[in-house]
N, C-alpha and C positions, 0 to 999 in steps of 0.2 A: 858526040853524045856520051853521056855518063854511062858506064857499063852498070847494068843492073846488079843489086846484091843478090847473094844467094841464100836462102834460108831453108833449113830443114823443118818439114811440118809433120807433127805427129798429132793427129787428131785425137787418137786414144778411144775412150770409152764415154757411153750416156751423152750428155750434152756437150761433152767435149767436141763433138763432131760439130753441133750447131753454132756454138760460139766460135768455133775456129773459122768457120766459112763465113760468118759475120764479121769477125776482126779483120780477116784478111782482104774481104770485100772493102773495108773501109781504109785500110792500108795502102791498097792499090789506088784508092780514090784520092788520098792525100798525096801520094807520091805525083799522080797526074796533075794535080792543083799546082803543085810547085815545080812541075816541068821535068819531073825525074821518071825513069821507067819503073814499071812495077817490080817488086823483087822476084827474082825467078825461084820458083818453089820445087823442092824435091820431098815426096811423100815418103815417110817411113811408117810402116805397121808396127805397132806397140801398144800394150795393154793387156787387160783382163780378158777382154774379147779374143785377141789375138792368141794369149796363152790357152784358153779354153779350146781354141780351134787347133793349135799347133804344138802346145807344150813348151813353147817358147814366149817370154815377155817382150821380146822385142826381135824384128827379123833378123836373119843372118846378116851381118855386116852393117845393121842398123846404126849400132854406136859409133862406127868408123865414119860414116855417112854423114852423121849429126855433127860430129867433130869437124869436118872438113868445110862445114858451110859458114857463112859470116855469122849467123845466129840461127838458134832453134826456136820454134813456137810449137807449145804444147797446149792441147785443150784441155784434157782431164784424164786421169788414169784412176781405174778401180772399179769393181763391181761387188756389191754385197755377196753375191752368190758364188763368186770365183775367190777360192784362197789357196794358198799353199797347205800342205798336210798339217803344219804347225799352227794353222788358223791366221797367219798374217796375209796382208794384202799383196797383191802384185804391184811391184814398186821399181820398174826400170828407171824412173826418173829419177828416183834416189841414187841409182848407180852411175846415171849420167852426171849428177852433181859431184859425185866423189871423182870419178874418172877424169872429169875436165876442170876439177878444182873451182867449182863454181861457188865461192866463199861467200860474196857479198849479196845477200838476199834482201833486195830493196822492196818495201811494201809501203807505197804512199797511202794515206788516209786523209781523206778531203770530204768535208761537207759541201753539198751543193744545195741551192735554194730549190724548194718544192720536193726535195726528197726526204724521207723521215729522218728526224732527229730524235734520237731515243732519251735525251736529256732534255728537261723543261728548261734548263737556264739557257737565256738567250746568247749567252757566249759560245754555246755549242755550235752556233752558224759559223764561228771563225775556226772551227777545227782543221788544220792545215798542217799535217806532220808526217815523218817518215820512220817506220819501224825498219831498221838496219839488223838483219837475222844472220849470224854466221851460219852458212849452209852445208859444210861438209864434216863438221866434227861435232864438238859437244857430245850431248847424249846420242844423237843420231849416228854418231860414229859406230853405234852397236846396233843400228837398224837391222832388222832380220835380213833384209837383202843382201847384207855384206858378210854374213857368217861369222860375226866377230863375238857373238855372245859366248859365255861360257855356261854350257848346261850341264849340270850335275844330276845325272839319273832323272827322275821324276820328282826331286825334292828341293831344287834351287836352281835359280838362273841368275846369273850375274852379267849386268851390261856396264860398260866402261864409259865415262864422261871423259872425253879426250879434249884438252886444250894446248896447242902447240904455239910455240913463239912465232914461228915463220907465218902461220896462217893467222894468228891474232894480230900481229903488226901490219899485215896487209890489210885486214877488216877495219883496224882502227884507222889507219890512214885512209882508206876509203870513206871511212865515216867524218873524218876532219874535212877532206875535201868536198865532200857533199854538203856539209854544214857551212862551210865557207861559200859555195856557190849559191846555197839558199839565201845567204845573209846579203849577197850581191843582189838577189832578185827581190829582196825587200821582205824576207822573213827574218825571224829572229836569229837564226843560225846558231841555235845552242845545242850543243851535243851532250846528251846525258848517257853515262855509262849505267847499264841496268844489269846487276849482278847478285850474287849470293855470297859477297866477299867476306862476311862475318861469319859464315859457317863452313864454306868449302875451300881448301886450299887451291883448287883449280880456278875458282871464281876471284880469290886473292891475286892470283897469277894474272888472270884476264885483266882485273883493275891495274895492276902494277904497270903492265904493258900500255894499257890506256895513258897512264901518267906520263910515261916516257915518251910515247908518241905526241902528247899534249905539247910537249916542250917545242915541237917543230911548228907549231901553229899557235903562237900566242894572241894571234887576232880572234880566235875562235873561244867563245865563252863555254865552260864546261860545268857538268854537274854530276851527280851521282845519286842513284835509287836502287834500295834493294827490290828484288823482282816483287815481292808481295806488296811492297809499299808501292810500287809502279802500278800494280793492278788496280789497287784502290785510286790511285790519283788519276788513272784513265777514266775512272767514273767520276771521280769530285772535281777535277780540274785539268782535262786533256788540253784545253786551249793554252796551257802554259808549257807545252812541250813543242819541241820542232823536229830534232832528229834524235832518235835513240838507238844504241847500238848494243847488242845482247848476243848471249849463247844461243844455239840453234833451238832446243826445246823452250826456252822462254820466249824467243821471237814466234814459235809455232803458236803458242797459247795466246800471247798477248796481241798478235796481229789479228787473229779472230776477234777477240775482244773488241779491240779499235774498229774492226770491220763493221761490228755490230751497230757501232755509235753513229755511223754515217749511212746507214740503211740495211746494210746487210752483205752477205758474201758475193752477192752479184756486182758490188761496187770494189771488190778487192783485188786490184792489179798486182802483178809481182815481176820483178826482174831479178834473175839469179846470174851474177856476173863473175867471170874469172879472168885470168890474165890473157886467155886466148880466144875465149868465145863467152856468148852469152845465151842464157835460156829465158825464155819469156812465156808467161802463163797467167790465168786467171787463178786466184788462189783457192777457188771454191772446189768442191768434189764434182763427181760425174752425175749425180742425180738422175740415175737411169728411170726412175719413175716418172719423169716428165721428158725423157728423150724423144725427139721428134714429134712433140706435141705443140710447139710453136709457144712455149711457156716460159723458157728460159731467159734470164736476163743478161744480154750478150755486152754490157758496158765493162764489166771486168776484163773481160778479153780485149775489147776494144782498146780500152786504155793501156792494157800490156803491150797492145800493137804500138802505141805512141810510145811507150817506154823502149821498144824494139827499134823503133826508128830514131829516137835520140841516141841510142847507143851506136846504131849504124853509122850516125853522123861522125861520132868520136872515132870508131874504128877505122872507116874507110876514108875519112877526111873528106866527105862530101857534106858540106853545111846545109843543104837544101833538105837532107834527111831530118835535121832538127827543126827545120821550117815546117815540115810535114808532120811531126810530132805535135808542134804547135797548133796546127790547123785542126787535128784530131781532138785536142784537149779544149780549145775554144769552141768546137762543135758541141761537145759534151756539155761544157760550163753554160753555153748560151741556150742550149736546148732545155736544160733544166731551169734556167732563168725565165724562159718563155712558157714554162709547164708544158712544153712539146714532149718531153720524155717521160713517160708513165709507165714503167714497167709493172707486169703482173706480179713480179716479187714484192713490191710495195703496196699491193692491191689495186694497182692500176689497171687501164683496159688495153695495154699495148704488149703484145708478145714479141718474140724474137725477131721477127721479120719485121714487124712495125718499128720498133726501136732502132733496128738497123737502118731503115729505110729514112727515119727522121734524121739520123746522124749522117748519113750520105748527103741528104737534101743541104744540110748545113756545112758539110765539106765543099759541096757544090762541084 
């Protein structure tokens, strides 16, 4: 019998608890469907609630335990009422990204039938793209949790935007391989470099490395877009894009914009992958105002669970995990097609438990 994969679970704050439980129930069911044991879970306490109780944003030894697992699943982190003295949020997940080099932030954006489509053009139903966000440097290199800002009294703060060759080469290589795989699965497989190379030397460097890596992938079609033009094009013609690779802050902003095109952040799955481990989470916030009220849309977390299974297939060499990921993805797609998934987030009549139950029924 295949040995169960080991995942570290950080439920976090707010609806993170609700959607994590939903996602892991679906992951377990999908594994059973394909004849694999459910992943073995190790719970790790972290987040704003944990900080309010203990003064620590993650339990002692929590980072080490997370890194020892095959993958990390995170619900959501943050509470508006809990802040550091400087006003910044509690953000242990940013430190996990940095510590474990989770440079490849994969954010799929897919339109489903009967889910809200914010654009009136019928081509919006064809949206199926991936925003690839570098997740360890860029402007987030100076995120407050890292203590790297230059604070000059009460008159000035300087944050550094950092682009390194080592990380950027790995990011672009990941992007080209992702684009190639998508082309093999019937997508356009076009990789667009999104930057601000006309203004910033760091972004010109980012594009230069993109061009160098592109020489190794002649079969992949490439394109370029300045980030402001890309924001416009995500409204004007998002169906023309497949994979877009970009700096950290650009990806943070554009992935939320793109999520809005296909219903909302309740559909925004996310994988953050490094050389040794991966972290998987819904890209939405903790929404403490609806915590425990059976109102949260769990689909972003459930789809993040599918991304985690796909990752585990590659990491462990157990192909069945990829089959399990496909089971989850098919369950969500067929559920929307049959109008059996109607989250309250979209004005529907189904809360967290009902949406989860509907997906579980289709996973079988």
